[in-house]
N, C-alpha and C positions, 0 to 999 in steps of 0.2 A: 504494500498501500504505501502510498506517496506520501511524503511527512507531511508537504507543504499544502497539500489538498485536506489534509487530515486537520493540521493547526489552525486552517480558514474555516473548516467544520467546528472543531470545538469554540472556536471564536465567536460562530455566530449562528447557533441554532439554540443556545437557551436552555439547555439541557443541563447545565452544570450553574452555581454562582462564578461570581470573579475568582474568588480564591481559587476553588477548586480547578477551574476554567487554566487559571495562569499555573497551577502545580502538575495536571497534567499535561499541558502545552511544553512545560520543562521537561519532565519525563519523555514523553515523544522526541524532542527535539535531542536528547542524552541516549534514548536505548539502541541497544543494538541487540536485533533477534526477538524485539520487544521484550526487552528486559533491561530496566533502569536500574543502573547502580549509584545511590544518592544518600546519603544523610540527610536528616531533616533542620540541622545545623547549617548545611551545603543551601540548602534552596531557602534560609531565613538569610543568608548571604547572596542569593542571585535574584532572591523575587522580596519586592517591597511588601509584606505581609508580618504580621506581629506571629509571634511564637505560638499562640492559641490558633490563630487562623490554620497555619498549617498542619498541628497537629490534630485539629476536628477535621480539616479539607481532608488531610490523609484517610481518617476513619471514615468518613461521609465516603470515597472512593471507593475505599474496602469493602462498605457494607452494602453500596452501588454494584460490586461485582465489576466494577472497572480496573479494579487494579489488586493484586495482591500481593502481599507480605510473603515471599520466599522463605521458609525455614532454613534452608538446606545451604543460605548466601546471604551472610551479614547485608542491611543497607541494601537490599535489590527487591523489587517488585517486579512482577510480570505485566504484562499490559494486557487487558482482553482483547483479543482480537477480533471477535464476536462484538462486543460494546463498540466498537470502534469504528466499525464495518458499519454499525448500524447509525451512527454519527454522521458518516459521510455522506451514505445514501440519502438522509433525511436532510441535510445540507443541499445535496444535489438536485433533489423533487425540490425542495422551497426554491432555489436558485434557478432551476430551469422554469417555475412559473411564472417566475420575474420575468423572463426575457419575452 
């Protein structure tokens, strides 16, 4: 899946809060094969969000099934390909209707 299209979709479909979108976009940018390796403190230094906003957004994204914290590797999250494809398809549908 094209990261640039995915980043546009996350920003424009309204499925996620501002904080969730910012974190998810950062994870997408740094991910390799749908795995993002990042610590919450690194997110804090790269995204202008409070400590509380970062942790609560990470928890919410996990509850929504968008990301899964991997127990096998520290500071690693798997991005749910199916949820991301849904976001892209929703974006494409909305965008094509505006054209």
